[in-house]
DOGU-447283 format. One line per 2 residues: their letters; for each residue x, y, z of C-alpha. Coordinates in Angstrom, 2 decimals, m for minus. Example, Ala and Ser with C-alpha at 12.3 -4.5 7.8 and 13.67 -1.06 7.14 Angstrom:
residues 2
AS = 12.30 m4.50 7.80 ~ 13.67 m1.06 7.14
END
This chain:
residues 73
AF = 0.00 0.00 0.00 ~ 1.07 3.59 m0.57
LR = 0.38 5.56 2.63 ~ 0.45 9.35 2.73
YA = 0.70 10.91 6.20 ~ m0.24 14.54 6.79
AG = 2.13 16.64 8.90 ~ 1.64 15.66 12.54
AE = m0.08 12.34 11.72 ~ 0.18 9.47 14.18
VP = m0.45 5.75 13.80 ~ m1.57 4.21 17.11
HH = 0.34 1.41 18.78 ~ 0.06 m1.83 16.83
RH = 1.62 m5.30 16.59 ~ 2.97 m7.11 13.55
PG = 2.04 m10.82 13.41 ~ 4.02 m11.00 10.15
YE = 6.75 m8.95 8.51 ~ 6.28 m5.29 7.65
HI = 8.56 m3.54 5.17 ~ 8.38 0.27 4.93
FV = 10.12 2.33 2.24 ~ 10.05 6.07 2.93
LE = 9.55 7.74 m0.46 ~ 9.01 11.36 0.67
GS = 9.29 13.22 3.99 ~ 10.06 11.30 7.18
QR = 8.56 9.29 10.00 ~ 9.74 8.18 13.42
DA = 9.04 5.64 16.12 ~ 10.65 4.70 19.44
RG = 13.55 3.07 17.56 ~ 14.55 6.06 15.45
FY = 14.01 8.68 12.74 ~ 13.59 7.61 9.12
AR = 14.08 10.10 6.28 ~ 13.44 9.69 2.55
GS = 15.25 6.64 1.24 ~ 14.99 4.67 4.49
CL = 13.90 1.04 4.51 ~ 12.50 m0.34 7.77
VS = 11.76 m3.98 8.54 ~ 9.53 m4.86 11.49
PP = 9.78 m8.61 12.23 ~ 6.89 m10.79 13.37
GS = 5.97 m10.10 16.99 ~ 7.28 m6.53 17.00
SH = 5.12 m3.55 17.95 ~ 5.33 0.23 17.77
SV = 3.50 3.48 17.06 ~ 4.50 5.85 14.26
TS = 4.56 9.66 13.96 ~ 5.31 11.87 10.97
DE = 6.12 15.42 12.02 ~ 6.50 16.82 8.48
GC = 4.30 14.33 6.64 ~ 5.48 11.51 4.40
LV = 4.70 9.05 1.64 ~ 5.67 5.43 2.27
LA = 5.32 2.12 0.50 ~ 4.17 m0.43 3.09
IW = 4.30 m4.18 2.46 ~ 2.71 m6.57 4.95
NQ = 2.41 m10.33 4.69 ~ m0.25 m10.31 7.45
PV = m2.57 m7.53 8.68 ~ m1.39 m5.45 11.65
VM = m3.24 m5.75 14.98 ~ m4.10 m2.52 16.81
TP = m3.11 m2.77 20.50 ~ m3.21 m0.55 23.58
E = 0.21 0.82 24.55
END
């Protein structure tokens, strides 16, 4: 999926039952593990969890092999 985040957008805490691959195409996003600018590739392995924020907005290509599960923090 192509996901476009507006400036200040947040994705609530969620868990990955399968792999997630994120390619940051424009802008940037961040989570508790770091800051990811244009050109970054992130891999979240099965069982990982996080929330995501994009201060300036971004466009990412997201590839999941299983749907994410929304979870309380």
